[in-house]
N, C-alpha and C positions, 0 to 999 in steps of 0.2 A: 609560311612556316608549317612544318609537319612535325608534330610532337612524337618522340619515341614512345613505344609501349614500355611498361615496366620491365618486361623480359628482355627487350632489346637493350634498354639502358643498363641492365645488370651485366650483360656481356661486355659493355664498354667500361663500366666501373671496375670490374675485377681485373682488367688488363694492367700489367706492369712489365718491367723489364724481363722478368722470368716467365711471364704468362702472356705471350702474344695470342690474341683471341681472334684469329682469322681461320677460315677454312679454305680449301683449295684443291687442286688436282694437277696431275701431270698427264697430258694427252700426247701420244705419239702418232704422227701422221705419215702416210706413205708419200713417196715422190719427193722431188726436189722442193726445197723451201721456196715460197713465193718471195717476191720483192717486199721489203719491209713496208714500203709505201702502200702496196696493195692490201696488206693486212690492216694497216691503220685506216685506210679508206673504208674497208669492209666494216670494221667495228664502229667507226664514226657514223656510218649510215644506219647502224642498228641502235644507236644511243637513244633516239626518241622512244623506242620501245621499253627502255629501262631508265626512266628519268632519274632514279636514285644514283646512277653512275656519274651524274654531273652535279651532285649535291654534296655538301660537306656538313660536319657537325659543328654546332655552336652550343656553348654551355651558358646557362643562365647565371647571372652574378650570384656569388656565395651559395650556389646550389639551391635556389628557391624553387626550382622546377626541374623537370626532366629535360635532358638535352633535346634539341630540335634539329631537323634537317632544313637546310637553306641552300638555294642555288649558289654555286661557286662562281663569282663574277670573273675569276681569273683562271677558269678551267682550261687546261692545256693537255690535250689527249696524248701528245708525245711524251709527257712525263709518265703517264700511266702504262704506256705500251713500250716495253724495253726490248733491246735486241742484243743477243749474245751468242756464243758458240761454245761447244764442248772441246776440251783438249783431246788429242788422239789417245786411245782408239775410238772414242765416242760411243762406248758401250753403256750398258745399264748401270754399272758402278759409277761411271763419271756423271751420268744423268742424275742418279740418286744423290751424289755428293752436291751437285749444283742445287737440286731441289731442297736438300736439307739446309743449305745456307740461306736460300731465298725464304723458306718458310720460317726460319728462326728470326727474321728481321721484322720489327713492328712497323705497321703502316703509319705513314705521316698523318696525324690527326688534323692538320691544317688544310688537307686536300681530301677529295673524295677517296673513300677507303677501299681502293682496289688497285691491282696491278696485273698486267699480263706480260709474260716474258716469251719472246719468240727465240727459240734455241735451234741453231744450226749445228752441223758437224756430227750427227748421229751415224752409226753404222748403217749399212744397207741403203744409203742414200735417203734416209728419213730425216725428219725434223720434229720438233716438239713445241708444245705450248704449256708453260707453267702459269697457272692462274691462282690468284689469292684474293679473297674478299672478306671483309670483316664480318664476324658472326652477328654483330648488331644489325647488319643489313639483311641477312638471309639465314634460313635454316637449310638443312639438307634437301628438303623437298623443293623449296623455292629456288635453291641454287641449281637444281637439276632443270627447273623451268628456264632459268637464265641460260644454262648451257644450250638448250634447244633453241633459244632466241639468238644467241651469239653465233651458233653454228648453223649450217644449212642442211636440210634433209635431202638435197640433190647435189650432184657433182657438176651442175651447169656452170660453165666459165663465161658464157656469153653475156649474162646479166651484169650490167654495170650498177654499182651502188648509187642509190638515189639519196641525195643529201637534203635535209630540211633545215631551214634557218632556225637558229635558237637564240633567244634573247633572255638572259637570266633575270629573274625577279630581283628587285633591289634588296640588298642584304640588310637585315634589321640592325639597328643600333643597340647599344647596351641598355639604354632606358627602355626601349621597346621590348627587349628580351625579359627584363626584370618585371615590367608591368604585365606582360603576357603570362609570365611564370606565376605571379601572384594570383592572377585570375584563374589559371588552370589549377592551382593548388586548392582553390575553393571549389571550383566546378567539378573537378575529376571525381572526388569522393561521392558527390551526388549522382554523377553518371554511373558510378560503380555499383550503386544500389541495385541496379537491375541484375547484377551477377549474384547477389545474395541468394535469391530463391534457388538458382541452380546449385550453388554450393550447399545450401541446407538440404536440398532434395537428396544429395549424395549421403548425407549423414542421417537425416531424420524424416525424409519425405515419405509419402505413402507407398511409393514404388520401391523404396529401399527396404528389403526384407531383412529380418534378423539373420537369416542364413548368410546374406551377402556381407553383413557386418562381421560375422564370425570369420568368413573367408578373408576379409581385409585384415582383421587382427592377426589371423594365423600367418598371412603373408609377411606381416611386419615382424612377428615373433621369430620367424626363421632367420632374422638378422643376428640372432644369438649364436648361430653356427660359427665356428672358428674360420677365419679367413687367412689367406696367405699373407705373410708378413713382409717379404722382401719387395713387394710390388708398391709399397707406400714409402714416402719419405720426401725430403727436400729435393727440389729440382733446380736446375740452372738455366741459363739463357740459350744454350745450344741444343740441337736436336739430332737424333739419329732417325732415319726414315728408311723403311724397307717395304717390300711388297710381296704378296703371294697371289696365286691365281688358281681358279678352278673352273670347271665347265658346268653350265646349267644342265646339260645332259647327265652329268654325274649326279647332280642333286636329284634329278628326276629318277635315276636308277635307285638311289637310296630311298626316296619316298615310296617308290613302287615296291621295293623289297622289304623295307623296315618300317615304313610309315613316317608320320611327322610332316610338318610344314617346311617351306623353304627356310624360314628363319630358324626353325628347330635344327635343321641339318647344318646350317652355317654356324650356329652357336656350338653345336657338337664338335665341329672341326676346330673352332677357336678354343674350345675347352681342351682338346687334345694338345693344341699348341702351348697353352699355359701349363698343362701337366708336364710336357717335355721341358719347358723352361724351368719350372720349379725343381724338378728332379735333377736337371743339369746344375742347378745352384745348390744342391744338397739339402733342399728343404723337404720336410716331412709333408706328404700330401694326404695321408690317411685322415679321413673325417674332416677334410678341409674343403672350402669353396673359394672361388674367386668371384667376389661380388661385383657385378657390372651394372652400369646404367644403360638401358636400352631405350633411346629416345623413341617416342611414338608421336606421329603427326596427329594433331587434333584440328587440322585445317579443314573447314567445311568446303563443300563444292563451290559455294558462292565466293570463297576466298582464293580460289585458284587464280594465279596471275598477280597476286599481291606479293611483294618482296619484303617480308618481315618474318619474325619467328613465331610459329604456332606449333610448339611442341610441348609435350609432357613426357613422362617416362615411367618405366617399370624397372624393378631392381632384382633380377634373378641371381641366384648363386650358381656359378658354373661348377659342376661336380667334378673337380680335378682328381678326386679320390678314386673315381671309377676307371678301371683299366680297359674293360671290354667296350668296344665302340657301340654295339647295339644297346647295351644297358645304359651307356652314357646318353645316347639319343633318347631312349625311353624316359630317363629321369628328367631331361630337359623338356621334353614334350609335355610331361605331366605337370611340371612346375609352371611352364608358360601358360598352360590351360588354366591353372588355378589363379595365376596372376591376372589373366584377362577377366576372370570372373570376380576378382576382388575389387574391381573398380579403381585400382591404384592409379592408372594413367588419368582417369576422369577426375579423381580427387586432386591429383597434382595440377591439372589444368584449372580447376576451380581455385586452388590456392594461389596460382600465378595471377589469375584475374583479380582476386581480392588483394593482391599485393599493391594494386593501384591505389588503395586507401592510404598506404604509407606515405608520409611526407617525403618529397624527393631527396632531401639531404640525408634522412635516416635510411632511405633505400640505398643511396650511394655508399654510406658508411657500412651498412649491413652487408652489402655485396662484397666490399673489400675485406671485411672481417671474415666472412665465410671462406673467401679464397685463400686467406692467410692462416686459417686455423688448421693445425695438423689433425687429421682424422684417419682412421684405419678401417672404417666400415665399408668403404667403396674402393675397389682396386683398379677399375678400368672402365672405359666407355666403349661400347660396340654399337655402331650405327649402320644400319643396312638400308641403302637408298636404291630403289629400282630406277634404272635408267632406260633409255630408249632401246628397243630391240631391233632397230633399223639403223643403217649406217648414217653417220653425220660427216659433213664435209666442211673444210675451211679453204676458201679460194680454190675449190675444185679438188682438193686433196682429201682422201678418206681418212678418218680417224681410225687407227688400228686398235688402240686400247687407251684406257684412261684410268689412272690410279688415284684414288681420293686421299685427301689429307684432312685430318681433324686435330685440333690442338690438345695438349695436355695442360693441366693447371693444378694449382694447390699442391697437394701431396700425392696426386695420381700421376704415376710415371709412364704409363703406357696407355694409348688409345688406339682403337682399330675402327676403320671405316670400310664399308663394302659397297661397291658400285657395280651394278650389272649392266652389260652392254653387249648386244649382238651375240647372245648365247654364252657369254663368259661372265664370271664373277671375279672382280679385281679387289684385292684386300690392300689397303694402305695402312701401314703400321708405324705409328709415331712413338718415339721413346726419348727420354731424357738422355743427353749425350754422356754424362758422367756415370749414371747409375744403371744404364741399360746397354752395356757394352756387348751383351749377348743377344741383341735383338733378332739376329738371323736364326738363332735357335728356335725362337717363337715362330718365325716365318716358316722354317722347315717343318716344325711341328704341326702347323695348320695344314700344310699340303699333305703331310703324312697322315694326319687325322682324316682328311677327306678320302685318301686312298684306302685307309682301313674301313671306312664306312662303305665305300663302293664294293670292296672285296666281300665284306660281311653281307651285303645285299645281293651277292652273286654276280656282280659286274666285273669288267676288266679294269685293272688298275689304271688310273689317270696317267697320261703320258708324262706330264711334268714331274709328278711325284716319283714315278718309276725311274725316270732319268736321274733325279736327284738321289734316289736310293742307290743307284750304281756308284755314285760318287762317294757314298759312305757317310752315314749320318753322324758317326762318332769322331770324325777327324776332318770336318769340312772347314776350309778357310773362307772367311767372309770379309767383305769390304763394305764399310758403312760410311755415312756422311760425317765428315769431321768439320769443326768450326772453321778451319783455314782452307777447306776445300780439297784437301789431300785425302785420298782413300786410305783408311786405316785398316790394314790387314790384320786380322786377328784369327786365332785358332780357337775352336770351342769343342767341348765334350758334351755328350748328351747322356 
């Protein structure tokens, strides 16, 4: 048995019918699709490298301990690897529709918490892989590690998968789970004592200067700034999902001409997208911000290769009130620099570690309560995960692009994930189906925001944004993922 961390367990406890808590991606590959059996054999041969993929969750009786991972004695890989096809014409709209339906479905908790969908019928003779894995198993960084394990760095087709025999460990009974849970309930708080010095050093240690405390308090006080209102509210079980794209060369052009980090430039483009969305909705953006959670990996080098959650976060306010792209970037750069100095992410990690002191039942109830409590301090999540800058292959077929998916939850109606691969940035935008009917206004605004930054830096407009600009930003027809899989054509104004 492998006991979940408090952070992993929280992702499991907050899940319900309206809050599926898995992350995922849609990868498109060139060439004809392989035989379904070839893909199954490839992944089956890689499973020894990711043992969690053959484990399921067991819950202790009456919540006396955190959930545990145990080997699934009935593991069947054919359940987890699905095979489907797009309807004609097999374009991006049809793929987004399918992905929206797949991502809206909760994973079966009686089985290992992952699925891979092999999708045929794409335009240009291509095929796709839709993957989803529960957030209690991985965070963004370790999910990227999984991607590089499941995919190959070469296009060699000659190598045959090597299979290893696997014998599951006996599944523990209810009495064993209960006894083990009681023991862990007593032992865990004692083990967590080692985390107290680190947490106290953040607050009152000799290395924590008064100036750092002032910066931390100042970063928290900025939450008093007014935030956008239409981005929060109840969410339903269905999802809209869209994507945007940019080039790392464009980011380098902006950095060279205007300054800032890669994250600064990405957030500036996303800020432009939210500004467009709010103006489209008729909302006043003056003196407003869109408060976002930006996850920060706190995984140590020694923890690479472990598949669990090791993230904290910072909470910048995206300055949607600023129209000028250069001023917008400067404001974000200054704010992120202050947040890094405020120790917000480090303090958050210490609090997560100390959460291990909470009795498991209270941790479960607290997680569910937090997910169901309406709040308007946080409007979105923006997570930027660096991917490999070399081609990946599946059964000898090169991955052309991969768009990430992250969930929404509680009263947060929109989330954005960014994945970099082979010189490109891929934005995956998740929205609630009923309240974010204008998700493509946000998508177009992100690409337009990047174009504005490139032009301000003295570069040539990005091709994708230039082409979309010819179509006309004020009367674009968009197609989004609908619950029944039909493309919902809608017109939007900006």
